[in-house]
N, C-alpha and C positions, 0 to 999 in steps of 0.2 A: 456392508452391501453389496453389492452383485453391479458394478458397473465398467462398463468397456469402453474404448473410447473408440472415434469409426478411424480408417486406415488413415485418413488425412490430417487428422487427430494427432494421431502416433507418428504421421514423418514429422508434423511440425514439433514435437516433444524431441524426439531423436534428433533430427537438426541443430533444433535450437541445441538441447544439450550437450551434443558432439561438437560445435563453435565453441561453447565457453569453455568445454574442460581442452582445446584448442589452443584457444586464443590470449584465455583467463585461465590457467589452472590454479593461482593462488588470488581469483578474482581480485576487480578494481577497487581501491580503496579513495582517496582523498586527493589521490593527483588530475589536477583537472583535463588535462590533454587528453589523460588514457579516457578517463572518461568520455569525454568528447565525440573520440575514435571509437569507442566502445557504440555511442551512442547513434552515431551514424553509420555504423555495420548494423545496429538492429535496423533502424528504420529502412536503409539503402538498400547494403548488400542483401538483408534475408528478408525485409520486408515485415519484420516482429511487430514493430512500432503499430503497424495498419491492420494487424494480425483479427480484432476483434474489434474494428473499425467499418463502420458502411460501407458498399463500393461506389454510392455517391461519388462520396466525397477523395476516393483513390484507395479505400483500404480491400479487404478482404470478405470481408459482410459475418466475420465469427460472431462468438456471443459470448456468454460466459465459462464457457467449458474451454475458450479459448484463450482468457486471460488466465484460468487456473493453469494452465499448463505452462502458458511464459513463463507468469509468478514464481512457481516451483522451482523452473528451471533457475531463476533469477536469483532465487534463497539457496536454492543449492551450491549454485557460486559463489555465494556473498557479495552479489555485484553490486552494488551502490549507483541506480540510475532514477531516472525520476519517471519510470514509467506507473509508478500509482499513482500520483500526484499528477502527471499529464495526460495518461492515455484514459486510466479507470473512471477518476476523480474529473480532472478536465473534461475530456473524452466526453465524457458518458454526461456529464450537462451539456455540452456546446451540442451536443449529436440529436438533443430533445430540444432544442426551442429554436426558433427561425430566424432570420435573419441575415445580411449579408457579413456583417463582421463575425457571426460564428463559424456562416460556413468558412468562410477564410482562415479563420484559425485551425480551426478543423483537417482542412487539406495540408495548412502547414507544418501541424502536427504528425501528417501520415509522412510529409515531405523528410522529416526527420530538421526540418527550420526553428520549429517555436519548441518550447517547456512552457509547462504555465503549472503557477502554484496558486493552492486557495489558500484564502488571506478573509477572513473574518467568520468562518464557519466551520472550523477543522473536525469530520465526523467521527462520534461520540457515542456514550450507550445512547444520547439523546437529544433530540435541538429543541423539544418546546422545554427543557429547564435550567437553558443558557443563553438567557439573550444577546442579542450583536453587541459586541466590543463596539461598534462603527457605527454612524448615523450619519443620512444625507439629509440635506435640503435641498430645493429646486432653486434653481436658477437660470432664468430663461425656459429655451427647450431641453435644456441639462439639469446637472446636481452637480452640487460640490458636498464632496463627503470630507470626514473627520474621526480619529481616533487616533488607539495605535490599537496593534494585533500582537500578540509572543508568540515566539516559536512558530515560524509558518516556513514547513518543510519545504525543501526547494525551489526560498524563494531567490537564494545570492544566484543561482544557475536561470532561472526563470525568464521568458522573453514575454508574457504576459502574466496577469494576475485577476482570479477569479473574485473578485471580491463581493463580500457578502454583509448588507448593514440594514437598518432599518429607516426607513423617510420618519421625517419628523414629522407627528400629527397622528401618523399613517399606523394602524397596526401592521403585521406578519413582515416579512426577511424577501429583501431584495436583491436580485444579483446585477454586477456593471464587469464588463471584461475590460481593465485597464493597463495601460503601457507599463510595464514594472519600471522603465525608466525614467519616469517621470519626477521631475524635476521637485515635486511637492510632496515624494516619499522618499523619508528617511528612513538610513534604514544601517540594523546596524548585526554582521552577518557574524557565524561562528559555528562551531559541528557539536552537533551532541556523540555523546559517546560512543555510541554505532556509527561513526563515521560521517553521517547523512548530514550535509549542507543545511542549515537552517539559518534564518533572520528575525529579527526584533521590528516591527516596525512601526509608521508613527505616520497619518496622512493629513496632512496640512491644506486641508482646504481643498483635495484634489477633484479635478473640473471634469465630469462624465457625461461625456454627450449623449443626446435620446437617446443614438442610434446602440450608445453603448450598454443599454438597457438588456439582458438575457432573458426572455418570458415578460410575465405582467408585474406591475408594481406589485406587490406585496403577495403576491402567489408564489414564491420560491419553496419554501418550506416540504411542502410534499416531491418537490424534486429532490431538493439536499437527503430528504429520508433516503429516498432510492437509493442516491449513489451514495449516502451511507453507511447501506447494507452489502450494494456492491463494495466496497472500498471494504469493508472488513471482511466480507471471503473473497477478498484477491489477497487481505495480509491471510488468512486463513491459510491459503495455498501455499505463500512467502514461507509462512513457518512450518509446513511441511515440508518443503524443501530444507530448510535448517536444520530442523533435524534430522532425517536423513540421510544428511550429511556429517551430522553430526555422531551419531548413532555409526555411521560406518567407518567413521574416524578414530572411534572409542574400539571398535572389535580390531579395528588392525593395529589399534596401540598394545592392547593386551594381548598379543597373537605373540608380536614383538619384544615387547619387556617380560624382566625374568626375575623369579624371586625363588629361593630359594633351589634355584635348579631350574626352577618348571616358568615354562609361561603362564604371565596371569590369567589367561585364558582358560588356563588347566584347573583353576578353582571354581568348584561348585556353589558358591555363595557369589563370585562377582559372574558367573555365567547365567543365577536366578536375576543378578540385578539386570546385567543388558539384555533377560527375554520382560523385562518387567519393562523397562523403556523400550521395547520394540511392540511393547503390546499397550502402551501411551500412542507414540505414532500412529499404530491402527486407526484407533478411536479419534484421534485428527484426523485422518484421512476421511472416515468416514461421517466426521462431521462435516469435514469441507465439502464432501459431495456432495452430501443433504446440501449446506448452504447455497451454494450452489446452483441446484437444480433446482432451487424454491425461487430462484431472484425474478422470474418472472408470475410467480403465483400474486397472490390479493397479500395489500400490506399487512397485515396482522401475521398471516402465513408465514412471510416472507422473510417478518422482523422476527418471529418465534426460532425462524430455521436456523437466520443469522444469527442469534441470539445463545440459540443453543452451541453453535459451532465455536463462538467466539469463548464462551466458557471452557466448552471442551481443549479447545486449541492449548487458549491461556494457562491452563492446569499442566496441560498437556508437555506444552514448550518450556514449563519453568522448570518439572521433572525430567527430562531430557536433557536439558542444558545444565542442571546442579551435577546431576548424577555421571555426566561424560568428564567433566571438570575436576568432579571427586575422582574417576578411576585414572584420570591421567595424572592424579598427583601436583603435585608444585608447580609442573612442565603445562596445565590445563590453561594459566594464566600469565602466560610468555606471551612475548609476541614473537619468539620461533615458528608455534606453532597458532596453525589458522585456527586451531577449539578456541583462545581468548576472546578471537573478532567473533567468531559464530555465538561464543558465551555473549559476547555485548549486543550484539540484535538481537539474539533472544531474548536478554532482558528488555530491551525496548519492546519487542512485543507484546511479551504480556501484556503491559500496562493501553501500547497502542490503543487508539480507537475504542477503551474503554476497557475497565478490568474484568474479571470474572466474577464480581460478584458485584458489578456494577451490572451488567449480561445475566447473572439470575436473577438480580430482581426487574427488569425490565422482562424476563420473558413470565416471568411468576407476575407480575403487572399484565401483559397480556392476554393470560391465562386467565386471570381472573374476569377482565373483560369482555373474551367468549361466552 
């Protein structure tokens, strides 16, 4: 695919890549203080958090391509930051709904003061196949929300939750903006295998006033589907960054590691293996471009492009990650080398927001319907 960035987009990519290489050469792991410092730098010092958010809220007014650039850079540096959850998913919802609470939250995100987590409907291959785990009942002018939600990524560090639930006696899904520190929300925090923070949540009659409702009652599904596709495209871009670094590290390692008096990189069979890794990466790059450039298309075209990308990227990231570890030998799974941490993130990405098989099935269903 022939695709070129605009000059401003090139500058954005180069600025963020240099910053992360200089300030966080080994990535940012589970250290909370380091993660908070990085998030402040991304939001305030560089303005990266607002790069793809509206100018009316203080952002730069960019779009899907800017999100792709940022996500790839974060993936290559293996940065654990809530950009996907807060900016792509949370910001994507907030910028499309009216109301003062949504505008205030969006402004807070851009300023680096607010982080968001989604509870109730994490993006996947399909929203229709999965009923909301949370229910809401009317109480006065507001609602009481009950239920459990497992593995809410970013919840431990979130200031606000976007909660998706079904109103009793009503079809469809609705979204609410809820304070993450609400006493009626029980939270069990843990870390996933790639070090990202997550939590299991229990909502015990959590009150949400009328103005906390985001959009129309029961009308959230189309927006959630669009945000899901945008999140998947952004995840594909992160995967490209992860694969780029894994391939670069593998090439460097095979040039340094010697066997039978020769660098590993001199053996033709290993050269062929790394060429195959490169080809898988390039396929993922093209698929990610296709998804990113179709996010503003009609829903069917958008969904097909995104599912094609996630299926391609899922297969590519698995191939590149497994071969990178194999070519590093036993060292590939140690904490001393970064390749093991990249491998864990790649393993999660492969299944996050739907597996390759799920997205192939989704693509086939959409193609038959058309």
